[in-house]
SEDOPA-49496 format. One record per residue (C-alpha): residue number from 1; x, y, z. Coordinates in Angstrom, 2 decimals, always signed. Example, Ala and Ser with C-alpha at 12.3 -4.5 7.8 and 13.67 -1.06 7.14 Angstrom:
! residues 2
atom num = 1 px = +12.30 py = -4.50 pz = +7.80 .
atom num = 2 px = +13.67 py = -1.06 pz = +7.14 .
This chain:
! residues 126
atom num = 1 px = -36.36 py = +49.18 pz = -17.88 .
atom num = 2 px = -34.34 py = +47.76 pz = -20.74 .
atom num = 3 px = -36.11 py = +47.58 pz = -24.08 .
atom num = 4 px = -35.41 py = +45.29 pz = -26.98 .
atom num = 5 px = -36.96 py = +46.06 pz = -30.35 .
atom num = 6 px = -37.07 py = +43.41 pz = -33.05 .
atom num = 7 px = -38.96 py = +42.25 pz = -36.11 .
atom num = 8 px = -37.72 py = +44.59 pz = -38.78 .
atom num = 9 px = -36.82 py = +43.49 pz = -42.26 .
atom num = 10 px = -37.06 py = +44.16 pz = -45.96 .
atom num = 11 px = -40.41 py = +43.67 pz = -47.64 .
atom num = 12 px = -42.26 py = +44.78 pz = -50.73 .
atom num = 13 px = -44.98 py = +47.39 pz = -50.71 .
atom num = 14 px = -48.26 py = +45.96 pz = -49.50 .
atom num = 15 px = -46.66 py = +43.41 pz = -47.22 .
atom num = 16 px = -46.86 py = +43.18 pz = -43.46 .
atom num = 17 px = -44.40 py = +43.10 pz = -40.60 .
atom num = 18 px = -44.81 py = +42.80 pz = -36.86 .
atom num = 19 px = -42.39 py = +44.64 pz = -34.62 .
atom num = 20 px = -41.87 py = +43.63 pz = -31.03 .
atom num = 21 px = -40.74 py = +45.62 pz = -28.04 .
atom num = 22 px = -39.83 py = +43.52 pz = -25.04 .
atom num = 23 px = -39.02 py = +44.85 pz = -21.61 .
atom num = 24 px = -36.59 py = +43.39 pz = -19.14 .
atom num = 25 px = -35.55 py = +44.50 pz = -15.72 .
atom num = 26 px = -39.07 py = +45.49 pz = -14.84 .
atom num = 27 px = -42.51 py = +45.30 pz = -16.37 .
atom num = 28 px = -44.29 py = +47.83 pz = -18.54 .
atom num = 29 px = -46.81 py = +48.30 pz = -15.75 .
atom num = 30 px = -47.34 py = +51.99 pz = -15.13 .
atom num = 31 px = -45.92 py = +52.93 pz = -18.50 .
atom num = 32 px = -47.01 py = +53.89 pz = -21.95 .
atom num = 33 px = -45.05 py = +52.34 pz = -24.77 .
atom num = 34 px = -44.51 py = +54.37 pz = -27.88 .
atom num = 35 px = -43.07 py = +53.69 pz = -31.30 .
atom num = 36 px = -41.15 py = +56.27 pz = -33.24 .
atom num = 37 px = -39.40 py = +56.04 pz = -36.57 .
atom num = 38 px = -36.54 py = +57.81 pz = -38.23 .
atom num = 39 px = -36.12 py = +57.78 pz = -41.98 .
atom num = 40 px = -32.71 py = +58.54 pz = -43.51 .
atom num = 41 px = -31.95 py = +62.23 pz = -43.26 .
atom num = 42 px = -35.10 py = +62.99 pz = -41.30 .
atom num = 43 px = -36.06 py = +63.56 pz = -37.70 .
atom num = 44 px = -37.51 py = +60.89 pz = -35.49 .
atom num = 45 px = -41.30 py = +60.97 pz = -35.72 .
atom num = 46 px = -44.03 py = +59.57 pz = -33.53 .
atom num = 47 px = -45.84 py = +56.51 pz = -34.90 .
atom num = 48 px = -48.10 py = +55.05 pz = -32.20 .
atom num = 49 px = -48.45 py = +54.50 pz = -28.47 .
atom num = 50 px = -50.28 py = +52.19 pz = -26.12 .
atom num = 51 px = -50.96 py = +52.69 pz = -22.43 .
atom num = 52 px = -50.22 py = +49.46 pz = -20.65 .
atom num = 53 px = -52.90 py = +49.51 pz = -17.98 .
atom num = 54 px = -55.94 py = +49.91 pz = -20.23 .
atom num = 55 px = -54.52 py = +49.46 pz = -23.75 .
atom num = 56 px = -55.54 py = +52.93 pz = -24.80 .
atom num = 57 px = -53.89 py = +53.62 pz = -28.14 .
atom num = 58 px = -53.07 py = +56.57 pz = -30.33 .
atom num = 59 px = -51.75 py = +56.56 pz = -33.88 .
atom num = 60 px = -50.17 py = +59.09 pz = -36.16 .
atom num = 61 px = -52.41 py = +59.95 pz = -39.10 .
atom num = 62 px = -49.88 py = +58.48 pz = -41.50 .
atom num = 63 px = -50.33 py = +54.98 pz = -40.09 .
atom num = 64 px = -53.89 py = +55.03 pz = -38.83 .
atom num = 65 px = -55.87 py = +52.13 pz = -40.21 .
atom num = 66 px = -52.72 py = +50.25 pz = -41.28 .
atom num = 67 px = -50.80 py = +49.81 pz = -38.02 .
atom num = 68 px = -52.17 py = +48.21 pz = -34.88 .
atom num = 69 px = -50.71 py = +48.04 pz = -31.40 .
atom num = 70 px = -51.23 py = +45.21 pz = -28.94 .
atom num = 71 px = -49.61 py = +43.98 pz = -25.77 .
atom num = 72 px = -48.83 py = +40.65 pz = -24.18 .
atom num = 73 px = -48.81 py = +40.79 pz = -20.42 .
atom num = 74 px = -47.20 py = +37.36 pz = -20.02 .
atom num = 75 px = -44.33 py = +38.26 pz = -22.33 .
atom num = 76 px = -44.11 py = +41.85 pz = -21.13 .
atom num = 77 px = -44.09 py = +42.90 pz = -24.74 .
atom num = 78 px = -45.77 py = +45.33 pz = -27.08 .
atom num = 79 px = -46.35 py = +44.55 pz = -30.72 .
atom num = 80 px = -46.75 py = +46.88 pz = -33.68 .
atom num = 81 px = -48.54 py = +45.09 pz = -36.50 .
atom num = 82 px = -47.81 py = +46.93 pz = -39.72 .
atom num = 83 px = -50.00 py = +46.12 pz = -42.70 .
atom num = 84 px = -50.19 py = +47.55 pz = -46.20 .
atom num = 85 px = -46.65 py = +48.83 pz = -45.89 .
atom num = 86 px = -45.57 py = +51.64 pz = -48.17 .
atom num = 87 px = -42.10 py = +52.75 pz = -49.26 .
atom num = 88 px = -42.54 py = +55.85 pz = -47.11 .
atom num = 89 px = -42.71 py = +53.58 pz = -44.05 .
atom num = 90 px = -39.02 py = +52.82 pz = -44.56 .
atom num = 91 px = -37.18 py = +53.85 pz = -41.40 .
atom num = 92 px = -35.50 py = +52.66 pz = -38.27 .
atom num = 93 px = -38.22 py = +52.01 pz = -35.72 .
atom num = 94 px = -37.61 py = +52.65 pz = -32.04 .
atom num = 95 px = -39.73 py = +51.74 pz = -29.06 .
atom num = 96 px = -39.69 py = +53.80 pz = -25.92 .
atom num = 97 px = -41.42 py = +53.81 pz = -22.58 .
atom num = 98 px = -42.76 py = +56.76 pz = -20.66 .
atom num = 99 px = -44.31 py = +56.69 pz = -17.21 .
atom num = 100 px = -48.04 py = +56.96 pz = -17.71 .
atom num = 101 px = -48.35 py = +59.49 pz = -14.89 .
atom num = 102 px = -46.62 py = +61.98 pz = -17.23 .
atom num = 103 px = -49.97 py = +62.25 pz = -18.96 .
atom num = 104 px = -51.45 py = +61.22 pz = -22.27 .
atom num = 105 px = -50.80 py = +64.59 pz = -23.90 .
atom num = 106 px = -47.02 py = +64.10 pz = -23.97 .
atom num = 107 px = -46.85 py = +60.68 pz = -25.63 .
atom num = 108 px = -45.89 py = +62.12 pz = -29.02 .
atom num = 109 px = -42.84 py = +63.91 pz = -27.62 .
atom num = 110 px = -39.77 py = +61.68 pz = -27.78 .
atom num = 111 px = -37.86 py = +63.78 pz = -25.27 .
atom num = 112 px = -40.37 py = +62.83 pz = -22.60 .
atom num = 113 px = -39.62 py = +59.12 pz = -22.86 .
atom num = 114 px = -37.56 py = +57.59 pz = -20.11 .
atom num = 115 px = -36.35 py = +54.43 pz = -21.82 .
atom num = 116 px = -35.47 py = +53.44 pz = -25.38 .
atom num = 117 px = -34.73 py = +50.31 pz = -27.31 .
atom num = 118 px = -31.97 py = +50.07 pz = -29.88 .
atom num = 119 px = -34.10 py = +50.32 pz = -33.03 .
atom num = 120 px = -35.04 py = +47.88 pz = -35.74 .
atom num = 121 px = -34.81 py = +48.66 pz = -39.43 .
atom num = 122 px = -37.75 py = +48.42 pz = -41.79 .
atom num = 123 px = -37.25 py = +48.73 pz = -45.55 .
atom num = 124 px = -40.19 py = +48.72 pz = -47.91 .
atom num = 125 px = -39.44 py = +48.47 pz = -51.60 .
atom num = 126 px = -41.80 py = +49.59 pz = -54.33 .
């Protein structure tokens, strides 16, 4: 699976952005798609994940209530709607895919993901 992340940009605090993660080569079927982010000088952290087959989602506490995941079967894409953005959301955002048979308990571990996109940069100014 090849992943393409897009939708990043520079916005002011309180604004919204929608990130996209599109798959090519094969579908997301049988996978869970996760978003991680890496701020300058920091480690890559888990943001959110969605299981393709039943749209089960899980969010990091830092984004819960502000970020929402969805999927589009026809476009083989996952979307991360980010509302009420804060300066601390500034980071490069990466989407990854993990085979769902690996289990739901491992979705927050980036080293368990099989495929990664190239990252899209989000900058939130105060």
